[in-house]
C-alpha positions as CSV (number, residue, x, y, z in Angstrom):
1,M,30.0,15.4,-83.3
2,W,27.2,17.8,-82.7
3,H,25.0,20.3,-84.4
4,W,23.0,23.1,-82.8
5,F,20.0,24.8,-84.3
6,A,18.1,27.9,-83.2
7,S,15.8,27.3,-80.3
8,R,13.8,29.0,-77.6
9,S,17.2,29.4,-76.0
10,K,18.0,30.0,-72.4
11,G,20.8,32.3,-73.5
12,S,22.3,31.2,-76.8
13,T,25.9,31.0,-75.5
14,L,24.9,28.9,-72.5
15,T,22.8,26.6,-74.7
16,I,25.6,26.1,-77.2
17,N,28.1,25.4,-74.5
18,L,25.8,22.9,-72.9
19,A,25.2,21.2,-76.2
20,Y,29.0,21.0,-76.7
21,R,29.6,19.5,-73.3
22,L,26.7,17.0,-73.8
23,S,28.1,15.9,-77.1
24,H,31.6,15.4,-75.6
25,Y,30.1,13.4,-72.8
26,L,28.1,11.1,-75.1
27,S,31.0,10.7,-77.5
28,S,33.0,9.3,-74.5
29,R,30.3,6.8,-73.9
30,Y,29.4,6.1,-77.5
31,P,32.2,6.9,-80.0
32,D,29.8,7.0,-82.9
33,A,27.3,9.4,-81.2
34,V,26.0,12.4,-83.1
35,V,24.0,15.0,-81.2
36,S,21.7,17.4,-83.1
37,N,18.7,19.6,-82.7
38,F,19.6,20.5,-79.2
39,D,16.8,22.7,-77.9
40,F,15.9,24.3,-74.5
41,L,12.4,23.4,-73.5
42,V,11.5,24.7,-70.1
43,S,12.7,25.4,-66.5
44,G,10.5,23.6,-64.0
45,F,10.4,23.9,-60.2
46,E,13.4,21.6,-59.7
47,S,15.0,21.1,-63.1
48,E,15.9,22.4,-66.5
49,I,14.7,20.4,-69.5
50,Y,16.3,20.2,-73.0
51,A,15.5,18.0,-76.0
52,F,18.0,16.6,-78.5
53,H,18.4,14.0,-81.2
54,L,21.0,11.2,-80.8
55,Q,22.1,9.2,-83.7
56,R,24.5,6.3,-83.6
57,S,26.1,4.4,-86.6
58,A,23.7,4.1,-89.5
59,S,20.5,4.2,-87.4
60,S,18.0,7.0,-87.8
61,G,18.5,7.8,-84.1
62,N,16.1,8.7,-81.4
63,S,14.9,11.8,-79.5
64,F,15.8,12.2,-75.9
65,I,15.3,14.6,-73.0
66,L,18.2,16.0,-71.0
67,R,17.0,16.8,-67.5
68,L,19.4,18.9,-65.3
69,F,18.5,18.8,-61.6
70,T,18.7,22.0,-59.7
71,G,18.5,23.2,-56.0
72,D,19.4,21.5,-52.8
73,G,19.1,17.8,-52.8
74,A,19.5,17.6,-56.6
75,T,21.7,14.5,-56.6
76,E,19.4,12.7,-54.2
77,K,16.4,13.5,-56.4
78,L,18.3,12.3,-59.5
79,V,19.2,9.0,-57.9
80,R,15.7,8.4,-56.6
81,E,14.1,9.1,-60.0
82,A,16.6,7.0,-61.9
83,T,16.1,4.1,-59.5
84,G,12.4,4.4,-59.8
85,L,12.4,4.6,-63.6
86,A,14.7,1.5,-63.9
87,L,12.5,-0.6,-61.5
88,L,9.2,0.5,-63.0
89,Q,10.3,-0.1,-66.5
90,K,11.4,-3.6,-65.5
91,V,7.9,-4.4,-64.3
92,G,6.2,-2.9,-67.3
93,Y,4.7,0.3,-65.7
94,P,4.4,3.1,-68.3
95,V,7.4,5.4,-67.7
96,P,10.0,6.9,-70.1
97,G,13.0,4.8,-70.7
98,L,16.2,5.8,-68.9
99,L,19.3,6.0,-71.1
100,L,21.9,7.4,-68.6
101,Q,22.0,9.2,-65.2
102,E,25.0,11.1,-63.9
103,P,25.2,12.4,-60.3
104,D,28.5,14.1,-61.1
105,A,27.7,17.8,-61.4
106,G,31.1,18.5,-62.9
107,I,30.1,17.0,-66.3
108,L,27.3,19.4,-67.3
109,G,27.3,21.8,-64.3
110,K,24.4,19.9,-62.6
111,P,23.5,16.3,-61.9
112,F,21.5,15.0,-64.9
113,E,19.7,12.2,-66.6
114,I,18.9,11.3,-70.2
115,I,15.5,9.7,-70.8
116,D,13.3,8.9,-73.9
117,K,11.4,11.9,-75.3
118,L,7.7,11.2,-75.2
119,E,5.7,12.2,-78.3
120,G,2.5,13.7,-77.0
121,Q,1.2,16.2,-74.5
122,A,0.7,16.6,-70.8
123,L,-2.8,15.5,-69.8
124,W,-3.7,18.6,-67.8
125,P,-4.2,21.0,-70.8
126,I,-6.0,18.3,-72.6
127,L,-8.5,17.9,-69.7
128,A,-8.9,21.7,-69.5
129,T,-10.2,21.9,-73.1
130,A,-11.8,18.5,-73.5
131,E,-15.5,17.9,-73.9
132,S,-17.2,16.3,-70.9
133,R,-17.3,12.8,-72.3
134,Q,-13.7,12.7,-73.3
135,A,-12.6,14.3,-70.0
136,G,-14.5,11.7,-68.1
137,Q,-12.8,8.9,-70.0
138,L,-9.4,10.3,-69.5
139,L,-10.0,10.9,-65.8
140,S,-11.1,7.3,-65.4
141,R,-7.9,6.1,-67.1
142,F,-5.9,8.4,-64.9
143,G,-7.4,7.1,-61.7
144,L,-6.9,3.5,-62.8
145,L,-3.3,4.3,-63.7
146,L,-2.7,5.4,-60.2
147,R,-4.4,2.3,-58.8
148,Q,-2.2,0.2,-61.2
149,L,0.9,1.7,-59.5
150,H,-0.4,0.9,-56.1
151,R,-1.1,-2.7,-57.0
152,L,2.5,-3.4,-57.9
153,D,4.4,-5.8,-55.6
154,W,6.1,-3.2,-53.4
155,H,8.6,-5.6,-51.9
156,S,11.1,-5.4,-54.8
157,F,11.1,-1.6,-54.7
158,T,12.8,-1.1,-51.3
159,P,15.7,-2.7,-49.5
160,N,13.6,-2.4,-46.3
161,S,10.8,-4.7,-47.3
162,D,11.3,-7.2,-44.4
163,A,11.2,-4.4,-41.8
164,F,8.1,-2.7,-43.4
165,Q,6.4,-6.1,-43.7
166,K,6.9,-6.8,-40.1
167,T,6.2,-3.3,-38.8
168,P,4.3,-1.2,-41.4
169,T,3.9,1.7,-38.9
170,L,7.6,2.4,-39.6
171,L,6.5,4.0,-42.9
172,L,4.4,6.6,-40.9
173,E,7.3,7.1,-38.5
174,E,9.6,7.9,-41.4
175,I,7.2,10.5,-42.7
176,I,6.6,12.1,-39.3
177,A,10.3,12.2,-38.5
178,Q,11.1,13.8,-41.9
179,Y,8.7,16.6,-41.5
180,R,9.5,17.1,-37.8
181,S,13.1,17.6,-38.6
182,L,12.3,20.1,-41.3
183,Y,9.9,22.1,-39.2
184,T,12.3,22.1,-36.2
185,K,15.0,23.6,-38.5
186,Y,12.7,26.5,-39.3
187,N,11.0,26.7,-35.9
188,L,7.6,26.2,-37.4
189,K,5.9,25.5,-34.0
190,G,2.4,25.5,-35.5
191,F,3.3,22.6,-37.9
192,L,5.2,20.8,-35.2
193,Q,1.9,20.6,-33.3
194,V,0.5,18.8,-36.4
195,T,3.4,16.2,-36.4
196,D,2.6,15.6,-32.7
197,W,-1.0,14.9,-33.6
198,L,0.1,12.5,-36.4
199,E,2.4,10.7,-33.9
200,A,-0.4,10.3,-31.4
201,Q,-2.9,9.0,-34.0
202,K,-0.5,6.7,-36.0
203,Y,-1.3,3.5,-34.1
204,E,-5.0,3.8,-35.1
205,I,-4.0,3.6,-38.8
206,P,-3.6,0.2,-40.5
207,V,-0.7,0.9,-42.9
208,R,-0.8,-0.5,-46.4
209,P,2.6,-0.2,-48.2
210,A,2.7,0.5,-51.9
211,V,4.9,2.0,-54.5
212,V,4.2,5.7,-54.6
213,H,4.9,8.7,-56.9
214,Q,3.9,11.5,-54.4
215,D,3.3,14.0,-57.2
216,F,0.8,12.1,-59.4
217,H,-1.1,14.8,-61.3
218,A,-2.1,15.5,-64.9
219,N,1.0,17.6,-65.7
220,N,3.1,14.5,-64.8
221,V,1.0,12.2,-66.9
222,F,1.5,12.3,-70.7
223,L,-1.1,11.3,-73.3
224,C,1.3,9.9,-75.9
225,S,0.7,9.9,-79.7
226,N,-0.2,6.2,-79.5
227,D,-3.0,7.0,-77.0
228,Q,-1.1,5.5,-74.1
229,L,-0.6,7.2,-70.8
230,C,2.9,7.6,-69.4
231,V,4.0,8.9,-66.0
232,I,7.0,11.2,-65.6
233,D,8.8,13.0,-62.8
234,W,9.7,10.4,-60.2
235,T,11.9,12.5,-57.9
236,Q,9.7,11.5,-54.9
237,F,9.5,7.8,-55.8
238,S,9.3,5.7,-52.7
239,V,7.5,2.9,-50.8
240,S,4.9,4.4,-48.4
241,D,1.2,4.0,-47.6
242,F,-0.8,4.3,-50.9
243,R,-3.1,7.0,-49.3
244,I,-0.2,9.4,-49.3
245,D,-0.3,9.3,-53.1
246,L,-4.1,9.2,-53.4
247,C,-4.8,12.2,-51.1
248,W,-2.0,14.3,-52.7
249,T,-3.5,13.5,-56.2
250,L,-7.0,14.5,-55.0
251,L,-5.6,17.7,-53.5
252,I,-3.8,18.8,-56.6
253,M,-6.3,17.6,-59.2
254,G,-9.4,18.4,-57.2
255,D,-8.9,21.3,-54.8
256,L,-6.2,23.1,-56.8
257,G,-7.6,22.0,-60.2
258,N,-11.2,21.1,-60.7
259,L,-13.4,19.6,-57.9
260,D,-15.2,17.4,-60.4
261,W,-11.9,16.0,-61.6
262,G,-11.1,14.9,-58.1
263,K,-14.5,13.2,-57.7
264,Q,-14.1,11.3,-61.0
265,I,-10.6,10.2,-60.2
266,F,-11.6,9.0,-56.8
267,N,-14.5,7.1,-58.2
268,A,-12.3,5.4,-60.8
269,Y,-9.7,4.5,-58.2
270,V,-12.1,2.9,-55.7
271,S,-13.9,1.0,-58.5
272,D,-10.7,-1.1,-58.7
273,A,-9.8,-1.2,-55.0
274,N,-10.0,-4.2,-52.8
275,G,-12.6,-3.0,-50.4
276,P,-13.3,0.6,-49.1
277,V,-10.6,3.2,-48.9
278,Q,-10.6,4.2,-45.2
279,H,-8.8,6.7,-42.9
280,L,-8.3,9.3,-45.6
281,E,-8.7,12.1,-43.0
282,Y,-5.3,11.1,-41.4
283,F,-3.5,11.2,-44.8
284,N,-5.3,14.4,-45.7
285,V,-3.7,16.0,-42.7
286,I,-0.3,14.9,-44.0
287,V,-0.8,16.3,-47.5
288,Y,-2.4,19.5,-46.3
289,M,0.5,20.0,-43.9
290,K,3.1,19.2,-46.6
291,L,1.7,21.7,-49.0
292,L,1.1,24.5,-46.5
293,A,4.4,24.1,-44.7
294,S,6.4,24.0,-48.0
295,T,4.7,27.2,-49.1
296,V,5.6,29.0,-45.8
297,I,9.2,27.9,-46.1
298,A,9.4,28.9,-49.8
299,F,7.9,32.3,-49.3
300,T,9.4,33.1,-45.9
301,F,12.7,31.3,-45.7
302,S,14.3,29.5,-48.5
303,P,12.8,28.0,-51.7
304,E,16.2,26.4,-52.3
305,E,15.6,24.2,-49.2
306,L,12.8,22.5,-51.1
307,G,14.8,22.2,-54.3
308,L,12.8,25.0,-55.9
309,R,14.1,27.8,-58.1
310,R,13.4,31.1,-56.4
311,E,11.7,32.6,-59.4
312,A,9.2,29.7,-59.6
313,V,7.8,30.3,-56.1
314,T,5.6,33.1,-57.3
315,L,3.5,30.6,-59.3
316,T,1.8,29.4,-56.2
317,R,0.5,32.8,-55.0
318,E,-2.6,32.4,-57.2
319,Q,-3.5,29.5,-54.9
320,V,-3.5,31.5,-51.6
321,A,-7.3,31.4,-51.3
322,V,-7.3,27.6,-51.6
323,Y,-4.5,27.4,-49.1
324,K,-6.6,29.3,-46.5
325,Q,-9.4,26.7,-47.0
326,L,-6.9,23.9,-46.5
327,A,-5.7,25.6,-43.3
328,Q,-9.3,25.7,-42.0
329,R,-9.7,22.0,-42.8
330,L,-6.5,21.2,-41.0
331,R,-7.8,23.1,-38.0
332,N,-11.1,21.3,-38.1
333,I,-9.4,17.9,-38.0
334,T,-6.6,18.5,-35.6
335,G,-7.9,21.4,-33.5
336,F,-4.8,23.5,-34.2
337,A,-4.5,26.9,-35.8
338,I,-1.2,27.5,-37.4
339,P,0.2,31.0,-36.9
340,E,2.8,30.6,-39.6
341,L,0.1,30.5,-42.3
342,E,-0.5,34.3,-41.7
343,K,2.8,34.8,-43.6
344,I,1.6,33.5,-47.0
């Protein structure tokens, strides 16, 4: 059974049809399932989000999120996120509970997952309006939450733990090979120079494996109604060097957000670290390269290659001035000017 109520619909007919198909699917899994209050919430860079209420038997039921994955690599992202959620929930890291995941696009039109609906709000808008003292407390908790992730025993999060334990540099080789393949496909010679620089420098870097999120920022951290922080959007879940995560977070929260936020997050993070956090320059090169190259590809070639909706790409144009600063930093570290950046 299902009931649909008026919503901020993404086309009422499409929404009703999706609600019907979801109800049919859940009834096949749970014969007593009743779906109600099906509501379109938002389209993100790589997914469409809906909320609904699921009741079974005489229970009062629970609220869930339906996340449809879009773009190239949608199934891979779904599997990676679902795997990450299941493993992280098992060790008690604060993530939404996973009810179901389906890679078969034939069921609802796209691969999808169903997870617990969090009651609360994304942390970013709270930080943007908070008084200095409250913001400082939240940023400290945010930094410690990232550090908590990196302190997990990473061995149980990858089937390649023996290889990474024996030869940690393999993690850097994977990253370099991934980006070199992408930049070769689009003939981004300027960025290929950067991958060569990373290759030449990699043996100078003591690699420290960790569980990583790779997009850990305040729009992916919820402040729940019970005052607990919970982390969402695990499509880039992996095991890699922890500084990949830290540098990306400081880039998004600091350079693209608020420079003071970045400083406070870093201070909280290192206060709980075992010794100094070193060699950040190398990992800054990786995250600057990642952001700048993905922007060039999205604007010049194909946003779908990155799993992005074409209409969402315009959101990053406001950051062009910051991107130019990052390009200069990249040049200062590596010595390379990147001609492709003239296209953004």
